[in-house]
DRENNU-857209 format. One record per residue (C-alpha): residue in one letter; x, y negated, z. Coordinates in pm, whole numbers, padded with zeros to 5 digits, always signed. Layout:
BEGIN
<atom res="A" x="X" y="Y" z="Z"/>
...
//
This chain:
BEGIN
<atom res="M" x="-08537" y="-03415" z="+14849"/>
<atom res="K" x="-08313" y="-03606" z="+15097"/>
<atom res="I" x="-08007" y="-03783" z="+14941"/>
<atom res="L" x="-07714" y="-03900" z="+15147"/>
<atom res="M" x="-07477" y="-04123" z="+14951"/>
<atom res="Y" x="-07147" y="-04196" z="+15089"/>
<atom res="T" x="-06894" y="-04456" z="+14975"/>
<atom res="G" x="-06604" y="-04627" z="+15130"/>
<atom res="A" x="-06586" y="-04994" z="+14991"/>
<atom res="F" x="-06907" y="-05152" z="+14959"/>
<atom res="L" x="-07078" y="-05468" z="+14911"/>
<atom res="P" x="-07023" y="-05778" z="+14947"/>
<atom res="H" x="-06686" y="-05651" z="+14845"/>
<atom res="I" x="-06722" y="-05692" z="+14471"/>
<atom res="G" x="-06599" y="-05424" z="+14263"/>
<atom res="G" x="-06725" y="-05171" z="+13997"/>
<atom res="A" x="-06794" y="-04904" z="+14200"/>
<atom res="E" x="-06934" y="-05097" z="+14480"/>
<atom res="L" x="-07181" y="-05220" z="+14229"/>
<atom res="V" x="-07234" y="-04881" z="+14084"/>
<atom res="V" x="-07334" y="-04753" z="+14425"/>
<atom res="H" x="-07577" y="-05034" z="+14491"/>
<atom res="N" x="-07745" y="-05025" z="+14135"/>
<atom res="L" x="-07771" y="-04631" z="+14146"/>
<atom res="A" x="-07916" y="-04660" z="+14502"/>
<atom res="E" x="-08137" y="-04899" z="+14349"/>
<atom res="G" x="-08264" y="-04712" z="+14060"/>
<atom res="L" x="-08317" y="-04383" z="+14258"/>
<atom res="A" x="-08558" y="-04588" z="+14505"/>
<atom res="S" x="-08723" y="-04724" z="+14240"/>
<atom res="I" x="-08810" y="-04386" z="+14132"/>
<atom res="G" x="-08925" y="-04283" z="+14470"/>
<atom res="A" x="-08634" y="-04069" z="+14593"/>
<atom res="D" x="-08554" y="-04069" z="+14938"/>
<atom res="I" x="-08202" y="-04217" z="+14922"/>
<atom res="K" x="-07988" y="-04324" z="+15226"/>
<atom res="V" x="-07663" y="-04502" z="+15147"/>
<atom res="A" x="-07392" y="-04496" z="+15429"/>
<atom res="T" x="-07059" y="-04675" z="+15430"/>
<atom res="F" x="-06806" y="-04746" z="+15713"/>
<atom res="A" x="-06782" y="-05125" z="+15517"/>
<atom res="R" x="-06853" y="-05413" z="+15733"/>
<atom res="S" x="-07070" y="-05721" z="+15657"/>
<atom res="K" x="-07256" y="-05993" z="+15829"/>
<atom res="K" x="-07435" y="-06038" z="+15528"/>
<atom res="G" x="-07804" y="-05896" z="+15493"/>
<atom res="L" x="-07804" y="-05723" z="+15167"/>
<atom res="V" x="-08146" y="-05734" z="+14987"/>
<atom res="C" x="-08223" y="-05359" z="+14843"/>
<atom res="G" x="-08511" y="-05102" z="+14802"/>
<atom res="Y" x="-08318" y="-04822" z="+14995"/>
<atom res="E" x="-08178" y="-04752" z="+15359"/>
<atom res="L" x="-07827" y="-04869" z="+15376"/>
<atom res="K" x="-07666" y="-04758" z="+15713"/>
<atom res="R" x="-07324" y="-04951" z="+15807"/>
<atom res="I" x="-07140" y="-04732" z="+16038"/>
<atom res="F" x="-06989" y="-04908" z="+16319"/>
<atom res="T" x="-06616" y="-04953" z="+16337"/>
<atom res="P" x="-06453" y="-05101" z="+16629"/>
<atom res="R" x="-06290" y="-05419" z="+16493"/>
<atom res="G" x="-05913" y="-05358" z="+16397"/>
<atom res="L" x="-05932" y="-04991" z="+16443"/>
<atom res="G" x="-05876" y="-04924" z="+16062"/>
<atom res="R" x="-05581" y="-05190" z="+16011"/>
<atom res="L" x="-05358" y="-05028" z="+16306"/>
<atom res="K" x="-05054" y="-04881" z="+16163"/>
<atom res="G" x="-04882" y="-04563" z="+16262"/>
<atom res="R" x="-04929" y="-04163" z="+16241"/>
<atom res="L" x="-05112" y="-04192" z="+16597"/>
<atom res="F" x="-05354" y="-04460" z="+16480"/>
<atom res="D" x="-05430" y="-04319" z="+16142"/>
<atom res="K" x="-05514" y="-04009" z="+16312"/>
<atom res="L" x="-05724" y="-04161" z="+16583"/>
<atom res="Y" x="-05912" y="-04354" z="+16308"/>
<atom res="E" x="-05972" y="-04047" z="+16075"/>
<atom res="R" x="-06099" y="-03827" z="+16418"/>
<atom res="Y" x="-06342" y="-04141" z="+16470"/>
<atom res="K" x="-06467" y="-04129" z="+16108"/>
<atom res="E" x="-06522" y="-03762" z="+16140"/>
<atom res="I" x="-06727" y="-03776" z="+16477"/>
<atom res="K" x="-06960" y="-04054" z="+16308"/>
<atom res="L" x="-06997" y="-03874" z="+15974"/>
<atom res="A" x="-07083" y="-03550" z="+16165"/>
<atom res="G" x="-07333" y="-03749" z="+16351"/>
<atom res="L" x="-07463" y="-03899" z="+16036"/>
<atom res="L" x="-07521" y="-03546" z="+15873"/>
<atom res="K" x="-07682" y="-03407" z="+16202"/>
<atom res="N" x="-07932" y="-03727" z="+16219"/>
<atom res="V" x="-07981" y="-03732" z="+15832"/>
<atom res="Q" x="-07982" y="-03342" z="+15750"/>
<atom res="P" x="-07956" y="-03436" z="+15372"/>
<atom res="D" x="-08056" y="-03175" z="+15127"/>
<atom res="I" x="-07726" y="-03322" z="+14902"/>
<atom res="I" x="-07459" y="-03559" z="+14967"/>
<atom res="H" x="-07342" y="-03744" z="+14663"/>
<atom res="V" x="-06988" y="-03906" z="+14756"/>
<atom res="H" x="-06828" y="-04162" z="+14553"/>
<atom res="Y" x="-06468" y="-04123" z="+14472"/>
<atom res="L" x="-06267" y="-03773" z="+14533"/>
<atom res="Y" x="-06027" y="-03924" z="+14778"/>
<atom res="P" x="-06068" y="-04014" z="+15032"/>
<atom res="T" x="-06417" y="-04017" z="+15066"/>
<atom res="G" x="-06466" y="-03706" z="+14885"/>
<atom res="Y" x="-06193" y="-03507" z="+15070"/>
<atom res="Q" x="-06336" y="-03645" z="+15427"/>
<atom res="I" x="-06675" y="-03484" z="+15349"/>
<atom res="L" x="-06576" y="-03158" z="+15204"/>
<atom res="K" x="-06342" y="-03086" z="+15490"/>
<atom res="L" x="-06590" y="-03218" z="+15736"/>
<atom res="K" x="-06857" y="-02979" z="+15563"/>
<atom res="Q" x="-06618" y="-02675" z="+15573"/>
<atom res="K" x="-06555" y="-02743" z="+15958"/>
<atom res="L" x="-06914" y="-02770" z="+16051"/>
<atom res="G" x="-07020" y="-02473" z="+15830"/>
<atom res="L" x="-07275" y="-02658" z="+15651"/>
<atom res="K" x="-07438" y="-02520" z="+15315"/>
<atom res="T" x="-07536" y="-02884" z="+15172"/>
<atom res="P" x="-07413" y="-02895" z="+14819"/>
<atom res="I" x="-07178" y="-03189" z="+14780"/>
<atom res="V" x="-07143" y="-03380" z="+14408"/>
<atom res="V" x="-06872" y="-03640" z="+14345"/>
<atom res="T" x="-06827" y="-03925" z="+14114"/>
<atom res="S" x="-06479" y="-04050" z="+14038"/>
<atom res="H" x="-06455" y="-04414" z="+13956"/>
<atom res="G" x="-06093" y="-04395" z="+13800"/>
<atom res="I" x="-05802" y="-04463" z="+14053"/>
<atom res="D" x="-05875" y="-04143" z="+14221"/>
<atom res="I" x="-05803" y="-03930" z="+13919"/>
<atom res="Q" x="-05650" y="-04157" z="+13642"/>
<atom res="K" x="-05289" y="-04216" z="+13650"/>
<atom res="N" x="-05056" y="-04447" z="+13475"/>
<atom res="K" x="-04715" y="-04512" z="+13585"/>
<atom res="A" x="-04631" y="-04809" z="+13358"/>
<atom res="I" x="-04867" y="-05019" z="+13586"/>
<atom res="A" x="-04828" y="-04809" z="+13879"/>
<atom res="Y" x="-05196" y="-04715" z="+13862"/>
<atom res="G" x="-05382" y="-04425" z="+14018"/>
<atom res="L" x="-05379" y="-04264" z="+14356"/>
<atom res="R" x="-05215" y="-03939" z="+14201"/>
<atom res="L" x="-04884" y="-04078" z="+14168"/>
<atom res="D" x="-04845" y="-03996" z="+14523"/>
<atom res="P" x="-04796" y="-03614" z="+14539"/>
<atom res="D" x="-04964" y="-03545" z="+14874"/>
<atom res="T" x="-05266" y="-03746" z="+14769"/>
<atom res="E" x="-05279" y="-03561" z="+14453"/>
<atom res="K" x="-05294" y="-03230" z="+14617"/>
<atom res="K" x="-05595" y="-03337" z="+14834"/>
<atom res="I" x="-05769" y="-03474" z="+14514"/>
<atom res="L" x="-05712" y="-03154" z="+14324"/>
<atom res="Y" x="-05852" y="-02959" z="+14627"/>
<atom res="T" x="-06172" y="-03182" z="+14621"/>
<atom res="M" x="-06212" y="-03104" z="+14278"/>
<atom res="N" x="-06191" y="-02738" z="+14338"/>
<atom res="H" x="-06423" y="-02707" z="+14624"/>
<atom res="V" x="-06703" y="-02953" z="+14604"/>
<atom res="D" x="-07028" y="-02837" z="+14406"/>
<atom res="R" x="-07027" y="-03069" z="+14099"/>
<atom res="L" x="-06853" y="-03352" z="+13969"/>
<atom res="I" x="-06975" y="-03644" z="+13785"/>
<atom res="A" x="-06776" y="-03786" z="+13476"/>
<atom res="I" x="-06876" y="-04168" z="+13409"/>
<atom res="S" x="-06713" y="-04141" z="+13047"/>
<atom res="D" x="-06541" y="-03940" z="+12814"/>
<atom res="E" x="-06169" y="-04033" z="+12942"/>
<atom res="I" x="-06305" y="-03907" z="+13310"/>
<atom res="F" x="-06433" y="-03588" z="+13190"/>
<atom res="S" x="-06119" y="-03518" z="+12969"/>
<atom res="D" x="-05906" y="-03597" z="+13306"/>
<atom res="Y" x="-06147" y="-03312" z="+13503"/>
<atom res="V" x="-06061" y="-03065" z="+13244"/>
<atom res="K" x="-05692" y="-03138" z="+13206"/>
<atom res="L" x="-05666" y="-03086" z="+13583"/>
<atom res="G" x="-05826" y="-02773" z="+13524"/>
<atom res="T" x="-06210" y="-02808" z="+13626"/>
<atom res="P" x="-06416" y="-02595" z="+13399"/>
<atom res="R" x="-06643" y="-02759" z="+13180"/>
<atom res="Q" x="-06974" y="-02635" z="+13300"/>
<atom res="K" x="-06876" y="-02773" z="+13661"/>
<atom res="I" x="-06895" y="-03119" z="+13492"/>
<atom res="A" x="-07182" y="-03343" z="+13453"/>
<atom res="Q" x="-07172" y="-03653" z="+13216"/>
<atom res="I" x="-07379" y="-03907" z="+13347"/>
<atom res="P" x="-07282" y="-04314" z="+13279"/>
<atom res="N" x="-07263" y="-04596" z="+13559"/>
<atom res="P" x="-07589" y="-04776" z="+13575"/>
<atom res="I" x="-07645" y="-05163" z="+13524"/>
<atom res="A" x="-07891" y="-05395" z="+13596"/>
<atom res="H" x="-08008" y="-05401" z="+13261"/>
<atom res="D" x="-08365" y="-05560" z="+13351"/>
<atom res="I" x="-08216" y="-05865" z="+13466"/>
<atom res="L" x="-07916" y="-05910" z="+13220"/>
<atom res="A" x="-08134" y="-05860" z="+12912"/>
<atom res="Q" x="-08340" y="-06192" z="+13000"/>
<atom res="P" x="-08209" y="-06523" z="+12903"/>
<atom res="T" x="-08107" y="-06787" z="+13155"/>
<atom res="A" x="-08145" y="-07142" z="+13191"/>
<atom res="V" x="-07772" y="-07180" z="+13230"/>
<atom res="S" x="-07575" y="-07343" z="+12934"/>
<atom res="K" x="-07240" y="-07445" z="+12849"/>
<atom res="A" x="-07326" y="-07822" z="+12949"/>
<atom res="D" x="-07350" y="-07641" z="+13303"/>
<atom res="F" x="-06966" y="-07588" z="+13263"/>
<atom res="N" x="-06908" y="-07933" z="+13086"/>
<atom res="I" x="-06822" y="-07729" z="+12786"/>
<atom res="P" x="-06943" y="-07888" z="+12426"/>
<atom res="V" x="-07220" y="-07688" z="+12293"/>
<atom res="D" x="-07031" y="-07623" z="+11944"/>
<atom res="M" x="-06710" y="-07499" z="+12139"/>
<atom res="P" x="-06704" y="-07090" z="+12108"/>
<atom res="V" x="-06651" y="-06945" z="+12436"/>
<atom res="I" x="-06472" y="-06604" z="+12527"/>
<atom res="L" x="-06554" y="-06431" z="+12837"/>
<atom res="A" x="-06339" y="-06212" z="+13059"/>
<atom res="V" x="-06482" y="-06083" z="+13388"/>
<atom res="G" x="-06279" y="-05879" z="+13654"/>
<atom res="R" x="-06013" y="-05880" z="+13928"/>
<atom res="N" x="-05667" y="-06017" z="+13829"/>
<atom res="H" x="-05502" y="-05674" z="+13812"/>
<atom res="P" x="-05233" y="-05561" z="+13551"/>
<atom res="K" x="-05472" y="-05307" z="+13420"/>
<atom res="K" x="-05699" y="-05581" z="+13292"/>
<atom res="G" x="-05475" y="-05713" z="+13051"/>
<atom res="F" x="-05539" y="-06115" z="+13158"/>
<atom res="S" x="-05198" y="-06238" z="+13055"/>
<atom res="E" x="-05201" y="-06085" z="+12752"/>
<atom res="L" x="-05530" y="-06259" z="+12714"/>
<atom res="L" x="-05367" y="-06581" z="+12776"/>
<atom res="Q" x="-05129" y="-06510" z="+12467"/>
<atom res="I" x="-05419" y="-06441" z="+12237"/>
<atom res="I" x="-05599" y="-06753" z="+12337"/>
<atom res="K" x="-05244" y="-06941" z="+12255"/>
<atom res="Y" x="-05232" y="-06764" z="+11899"/>
<atom res="I" x="-05598" y="-06884" z="+11850"/>
<atom res="K" x="-05519" y="-07211" z="+11957"/>
<atom res="D" x="-05195" y="-07260" z="+11756"/>
<atom res="N" x="-05415" y="-07128" z="+11446"/>
<atom res="H" x="-05615" y="-07467" z="+11522"/>
<atom res="Y" x="-05938" y="-07276" z="+11630"/>
<atom res="P" x="-06143" y="-07459" z="+11922"/>
<atom res="V" x="-06189" y="-07205" z="+12190"/>
<atom res="M" x="-06249" y="-07229" z="+12573"/>
<atom res="C" x="-06193" y="-06886" z="+12753"/>
<atom res="V" x="-06348" y="-06834" z="+13072"/>
<atom res="F" x="-06202" y="-06598" z="+13341"/>
<atom res="V" x="-06421" y="-06477" z="+13625"/>
<atom res="G" x="-06287" y="-06260" z="+13915"/>
<atom res="K" x="-06081" y="-06235" z="+14236"/>
<atom res="G" x="-05749" y="-06370" z="+14195"/>
<atom res="V" x="-05785" y="-06491" z="+13820"/>
<atom res="S" x="-05680" y="-06861" z="+13939"/>
<atom res="A" x="-05308" y="-06712" z="+13965"/>
<atom res="L" x="-05309" y="-06708" z="+13601"/>
<atom res="K" x="-05332" y="-07115" z="+13578"/>
<atom res="Q" x="-04952" y="-07152" z="+13596"/>
<atom res="E" x="-04899" y="-06902" z="+13300"/>
<atom res="A" x="-05169" y="-07099" z="+13097"/>
<atom res="S" x="-04982" y="-07402" z="+13155"/>
<atom res="R" x="-04662" y="-07257" z="+13073"/>
<atom res="L" x="-04815" y="-07145" z="+12726"/>
<atom res="G" x="-04964" y="-07483" z="+12664"/>
<atom res="I" x="-05333" y="-07378" z="+12675"/>
<atom res="A" x="-05442" y="-07526" z="+13013"/>
<atom res="D" x="-05698" y="-07717" z="+12814"/>
<atom res="C" x="-05839" y="-07408" z="+12674"/>
<atom res="V" x="-05932" y="-07191" z="+12981"/>
<atom res="M" x="-06138" y="-07224" z="+13307"/>
<atom res="F" x="-06114" y="-07012" z="+13609"/>
<atom res="F" x="-06401" y="-06881" z="+13842"/>
<atom res="E" x="-06299" y="-06683" z="+14142"/>
<atom res="N" x="-06641" y="-06563" z="+14233"/>
<atom res="A" x="-06993" y="-06486" z="+14082"/>
<atom res="L" x="-07262" y="-06290" z="+14221"/>
<atom res="P" x="-07316" y="-05959" z="+14034"/>
<atom res="A" x="-07659" y="-05919" z="+13846"/>
<atom res="G" x="-07936" y="-05731" z="+14094"/>
<atom res="V" x="-07727" y="-05841" z="+14418"/>
<atom res="K" x="-07883" y="-06073" z="+14651"/>
<atom res="Y" x="-07833" y="-06144" z="+15045"/>
<atom res="Q" x="-08087" y="-06294" z="+15283"/>
<atom res="N" x="-08080" y="-06628" z="+15354"/>
<atom res="E" x="-07856" y="-06737" z="+15075"/>
<atom res="D" x="-07920" y="-06929" z="+14754"/>
<atom res="Y" x="-07698" y="-06990" z="+14434"/>
<atom res="A" x="-07688" y="-07231" z="+14164"/>
<atom res="P" x="-07750" y="-07055" z="+13831"/>
<atom res="N" x="-07400" y="-07147" z="+13727"/>
<atom res="E" x="-07264" y="-06916" z="+14004"/>
<atom res="L" x="-07417" y="-06631" z="+13873"/>
<atom res="I" x="-07279" y="-06378" z="+13635"/>
<atom res="A" x="-07573" y="-06351" z="+13406"/>
<atom res="G" x="-07531" y="-06741" z="+13390"/>
<atom res="F" x="-07172" y="-06669" z="+13259"/>
<atom res="F" x="-07306" y="-06417" z="+13008"/>
<atom res="S" x="-07556" y="-06638" z="+12891"/>
<atom res="M" x="-07351" y="-06946" z="+12766"/>
<atom res="A" x="-07067" y="-06730" z="+12611"/>
<atom res="D" x="-07038" y="-06623" z="+12261"/>
<atom res="I" x="-06787" y="-06358" z="+12265"/>
<atom res="Y" x="-06680" y="-06097" z="+12549"/>
<atom res="A" x="-06290" y="-05994" z="+12573"/>
<atom res="M" x="-06189" y="-05664" z="+12710"/>
<atom res="T" x="-05827" y="-05655" z="+12717"/>
<atom res="S" x="-05788" y="-05356" z="+12971"/>
<atom res="V" x="-05531" y="-05130" z="+12913"/>
<atom res="I" x="-05707" y="-04836" z="+13123"/>
<atom res="E" x="-06074" y="-04818" z="+13251"/>
<atom res="S" x="-06289" y="-04564" z="+13387"/>
<atom res="F" x="-06590" y="-04695" z="+13223"/>
<atom res="G" x="-06562" y="-05049" z="+13162"/>
<atom res="L" x="-06904" y="-05141" z="+13373"/>
<atom res="V" x="-06876" y="-05527" z="+13313"/>
<atom res="T" x="-06828" y="-05456" z="+12910"/>
<atom res="V" x="-07154" y="-05308" z="+12964"/>
<atom res="E" x="-07317" y="-05569" z="+13121"/>
<atom res="A" x="-07196" y="-05814" z="+12848"/>
<atom res="M" x="-07357" y="-05578" z="+12594"/>
<atom res="A" x="-07690" y="-05625" z="+12805"/>
<atom res="A" x="-07663" y="-05990" z="+12780"/>
<atom res="G" x="-07634" y="-05958" z="+12395"/>
<atom res="L" x="-07277" y="-06037" z="+12372"/>
<atom res="P" x="-07061" y="-05878" z="+12095"/>
<atom res="V" x="-06737" y="-05713" z="+12233"/>
<atom res="V" x="-06382" y="-05744" z="+12105"/>
<atom res="A" x="-06197" y="-05444" z="+12278"/>
<atom res="M" x="-05846" y="-05294" z="+12283"/>
<atom res="K" x="-05845" y="-04921" z="+12190"/>
<atom res="A" x="-05791" y="-04767" z="+12545"/>
<atom res="D" x="-05964" y="-04555" z="+12755"/>
<atom res="G" x="-06294" y="-04612" z="+12930"/>
<atom res="T" x="-06362" y="-04860" z="+12631"/>
<atom res="S" x="-06393" y="-04653" z="+12292"/>
<atom res="G" x="-06704" y="-04461" z="+12392"/>
<atom res="L" x="-06873" y="-04813" z="+12464"/>
<atom res="V" x="-06748" y="-05010" z="+12150"/>
<atom res="Q" x="-06869" y="-04886" z="+11805"/>
<atom res="N" x="-06653" y="-05064" z="+11563"/>
<atom res="N" x="-06821" y="-05338" z="+11354"/>
<atom res="H" x="-07154" y="-05211" z="+11488"/>
<atom res="N" x="-07187" y="-05353" z="+11857"/>
<atom res="G" x="-06820" y="-05509" z="+11866"/>
<atom res="I" x="-06488" y="-05457" z="+11740"/>
<atom res="L" x="-06202" y="-05201" z="+11860"/>
<atom res="V" x="-05863" y="-05322" z="+11830"/>
<atom res="D" x="-05588" y="-05061" z="+11789"/>
<atom res="G" x="-05278" y="-05307" z="+11718"/>
<atom res="S" x="-05126" y="-05584" z="+11819"/>
<atom res="L" x="-05234" y="-05897" z="+12045"/>
<atom res="E" x="-05206" y="-06086" z="+11674"/>
<atom res="T" x="-05451" y="-05878" z="+11563"/>
<atom res="F" x="-05669" y="-05920" z="+11881"/>
<atom res="A" x="-05661" y="-06270" z="+11804"/>
<atom res="Q" x="-05742" y="-06226" z="+11414"/>
<atom res="K" x="-06057" y="-06031" z="+11496"/>
<atom res="M" x="-06150" y="-06314" z="+11748"/>
<atom res="M" x="-06157" y="-06568" z="+11474"/>
<atom res="E" x="-06330" y="-06367" z="+11242"/>
<atom res="L" x="-06605" y="-06363" z="+11477"/>
<atom res="I" x="-06568" y="-06729" z="+11569"/>
<atom res="D" x="-06598" y="-06787" z="+11189"/>
<atom res="S" x="-06942" y="-06582" z="+11190"/>
<atom res="P" x="-07220" y="-06675" z="+11405"/>
<atom res="E" x="-07422" y="-06428" z="+11189"/>
<atom res="K" x="-07224" y="-06126" z="+11233"/>
<atom res="R" x="-07196" y="-06229" z="+11617"/>
<atom res="K" x="-07541" y="-06245" z="+11622"/>
<atom res="A" x="-07605" y="-05900" z="+11461"/>
<atom res="M" x="-07342" y="-05749" z="+11670"/>
<atom res="G" x="-07490" y="-05859" z="+12009"/>
<atom res="E" x="-07858" y="-05751" z="+11905"/>
<atom res="N" x="-07699" y="-05410" z="+11876"/>
<atom res="A" x="-07488" y="-05450" z="+12186"/>
<atom res="K" x="-07815" y="-05515" z="+12356"/>
<atom res="K" x="-08015" y="-05225" z="+12233"/>
<atom res="E" x="-07687" y="-04985" z="+12332"/>
<atom res="A" x="-07679" y="-05091" z="+12671"/>
<atom res="A" x="-08068" y="-05028" z="+12753"/>
<atom res="R" x="-07948" y="-04635" z="+12804"/>
<atom res="Y" x="-07740" y="-04762" z="+13096"/>
<atom res="A" x="-08069" y="-04927" z="+13280"/>
<atom res="R" x="-08063" y="-04826" z="+13684"/>
<atom res="V" x="-08399" y="-04621" z="+13633"/>
<atom res="E" x="-08275" y="-04444" z="+13323"/>
<atom res="V" x="-07927" y="-04336" z="+13486"/>
<atom res="A" x="-08127" y="-04265" z="+13812"/>
<atom res="K" x="-08353" y="-04018" z="+13659"/>
<atom res="K" x="-08015" y="-03813" z="+13522"/>
<atom res="H" x="-07890" y="-03798" z="+13863"/>
<atom res="M" x="-08215" y="-03650" z="+13994"/>
<atom res="E" x="-08227" y="-03380" z="+13744"/>
<atom res="L" x="-07840" y="-03310" z="+13850"/>
<atom res="Y" x="-07955" y="-03313" z="+14226"/>
<atom res="Q" x="-08239" y="-03068" z="+14168"/>
<atom res="E" x="-08022" y="-02825" z="+13965"/>
<atom res="V" x="-07731" y="-02862" z="+14217"/>
<atom res="I" x="-07966" y="-02801" z="+14518"/>
<atom res="Q" x="-08145" y="-02508" z="+14349"/>
<atom res="A" x="-07811" y="-02320" z="+14266"/>
<atom res="A" x="-07664" y="-02371" z="+14623"/>
<atom res="W" x="-07963" y="-02209" z="+14791"/>
<atom res="S" x="-08024" y="-01946" z="+14524"/>
//
């Protein structure tokens, strides 16, 4: 079976979907699958991977030129390149990440070329979820929404990475039998192993409770609200350090100073994800995300909406209890008072739950152990096996 996986954004750009594609491809390769990942994302870095990676050449600047003429030229260029790729690879199945634009591109090309190759698509949230309050979601644009719905209706199968995505598919008219529920994979084998990194590497006292939050600084992540939570904890005379890791988090420094908690927060813009390596590059232990998980005591999930919550599962794999807002993409991961705490209330309530865990190392340890056990089912190999079963089913149905 030849599998062609097509994605828009990809490593070294760090994001949930980019990491999922890499982890899934690694999992598939490790069980012997013939997998090729194709992307237009450029990079001078050599990604160390066990699968075949095809970065499709794009003339520098072509995709950045604005205007309808340039847009059409770029789309035509991508169409020609993708058609050549399909002819060269002749895949048995195409797995596309995102309903739009990548899913729509491949579907229209398949129809234009008259191919019978089945297509499965994984939605990663922004292409199907919609939240007007924070201006989140591609479906906020009516024309884009039409293309997303068209893709949903005409591809062979849809993959739901969470209960919330499954519900969104169904609400938009997708028959349940067309949806396969398969979670995102993580590098569990790496994250579940202890690292040599400690609080001392960050100049944090060994007895100081550390709260960790990972992700890009976007309104949906709720990082501004987490700063207010930290202020509440400090005002109640609890020693605490909250560590933020992700693109743009340094912009929170001014707000932290205004709240009077500058001494209680640390910001790191980048950390190499678990399972990702580049040729000829070395990293200090405290530059790896696994190191941040290793020295933390609690993981904070303040997102108002998520498609899956990949970093939350990674934190669980590292043995961290999770305190999370009850929101889309979280409720299916955190079992209240088992592997973490779900908060369906105010920021004050969230802070109080944090303080309860700070006061109880035994409870933190028990929840962390439960979290690690739960996270094992998201290991790359386990998730890859589920995808292989789906691929075989879809191919058989397409040619029967």
